[in-house]
C-alpha positions in Angstrom: -9.1 -18.4 -23.6 -12.6 -17.2 -24.4 -12.2 -16.9 -28.0 -10.6 -20.5 -27.9 -13.5 -21.7 -26.2 -16.0 -20.0 -28.2 -14.0 -21.3 -31.2 -14.3 -24.8 -30.1 -17.7 -24.1 -29.3 -18.7 -23.3 -33.3 -16.6 -26.2 -34.2 -18.5 -28.9 -32.4 -21.8 -27.2 -32.8 -21.3 -26.3 -36.6 -20.0 -29.8 -37.7 -22.5 -31.5 -35.9 -25.4 -29.7 -37.4 -24.0 -30.3 -40.9 -23.5 -33.7 -40.0 -27.0 -34.3 -38.8 -28.7 -32.6 -41.6 -26.8 -33.3 -44.4 -25.7 -37.1 -43.9 -27.2 -38.8 -40.7 -31.1 -37.9 -41.5 -31.0 -38.4 -45.4 -29.1 -41.7 -44.7 -32.1 -42.8 -42.8 -34.8 -41.7 -45.2 -32.7 -43.3 -47.6 -32.7 -46.5 -45.4 -36.5 -46.1 -44.9 -37.0 -46.1 -48.9 -35.0 -49.4 -49.2 -36.5 -51.1 -46.3 -39.8 -50.7 -48.4 -38.5 -51.3 -51.9 -38.8 -54.7 -53.0 -34.9 -54.8 -54.1 -36.2 -56.2 -57.2 -33.4 -54.7 -59.3 -34.0 -55.0 -63.4 -31.0 -54.7 -65.4 -32.7 -54.2 -68.6 -34.2 -51.0 -66.8 -30.7 -49.8 -65.2 -29.1 -50.1 -69.1 -31.7 -48.0 -70.4 -31.2 -45.5 -67.7 -27.6 -45.5 -68.1 -28.1 -44.9 -72.1 -30.6 -42.2 -71.5 -28.4 -40.2 -68.7 -28.0 -36.5 -69.2 -25.9 -33.9 -68.3 -28.8 -31.5 -67.5 -30.3 -33.8 -64.8 -27.8 -33.1 -62.4 -27.7 -30.1 -59.9 -25.7 -28.1 -61.6 -25.7 -25.3 -58.9 -24.2 -27.3 -56.1 -21.7 -28.9 -58.2 -20.5 -25.1 -59.3 -20.1 -23.9 -56.0 -18.0 -27.3 -55.1 -15.7 -26.3 -57.9 -15.6 -22.5 -57.1 -14.4 -23.4 -53.6 -11.9 -26.1 -54.4 -10.5 -23.4 -57.1 -10.5 -20.5 -54.7 -8.8 -22.8 -52.1 -5.9 -23.7 -54.7 -5.4 -20.1 -55.5 -5.1 -19.4 -51.5 -2.8 -22.0 -51.2 -0.2 -20.9 -54.2 -0.8 -17.3 -52.8 0.5 -18.7 -49.2 3.2 -20.5 -50.9 4.1 -17.2 -52.8 4.2 -15.4 -49.8 6.0 -17.1 -47.6 8.5 -17.9 -50.9 8.6 -21.5 -50.1 8.5 -24.0 -53.3 5.5 -25.4 -53.8 6.9 -29.1 -54.1 8.9 -29.1 -51.2 6.4 -30.8 -48.8 4.6 -32.9 -51.8 2.2 -31.6 -54.2 -1.0 -33.3 -52.6 -0.5 -32.2 -48.9 -2.2 -28.9 -48.7 -5.1 -30.4 -50.5 -5.2 -33.3 -48.1 -5.0 -30.9 -45.1 -8.0 -28.9 -46.6 -10.3 -32.0 -46.6 -9.0 -33.9 -43.3 -8.5 -30.8 -40.9 -12.1 -30.2 -40.5 -12.3 -33.7 -39.3 -9.5 -33.9 -37.0 -10.4 -30.7 -35.3 -13.7 -31.9 -34.7 -13.1 -34.6 -32.9 -10.2 -32.6 -31.0 -12.6 -30.3 -29.8 -15.0 -32.8 -29.1 -12.4 -34.7 -26.8 -11.5 -31.3 -25.0 -15.1 -30.8 -24.4 -15.6 -34.3 -22.9 -12.8 -33.8 -20.4 -14.2 -30.2 -19.4 -17.7 -31.9 -19.0 -15.9 -34.4 -16.5 -13.9 -32.2 -15.0 -10.7 -34.1 -15.8 -7.3 -32.2 -15.3 -4.8 -32.1 -17.9 -1.4 -32.2 -16.8 0.7 -30.0 -19.2 
């Protein structure tokens, strides 16, 4: 039981910190910049920027780690299917990959609900 509670707190705290630092704060900073901007969109300037686009202006370090983690997860899923001797296409090809992206959000919401129940002192009838 202490391990589960510790995992729940770790999950909620980690997800909250990542959400605040990587999504909410940059969103507010962009909203502030857009507030002070005049929203004068010059299509000629936009087209010129698209013409002069280069792959070298992208942050390749983050893209490298992103694709490396995706490939690693892909190989882990294939290895898990081989160990369990199940066919990869039995449950659908996209199901394991959808699980990788959706699971973190759903487990966060589940643990958040459990924490609110514990804070309120609600007793569950199991």
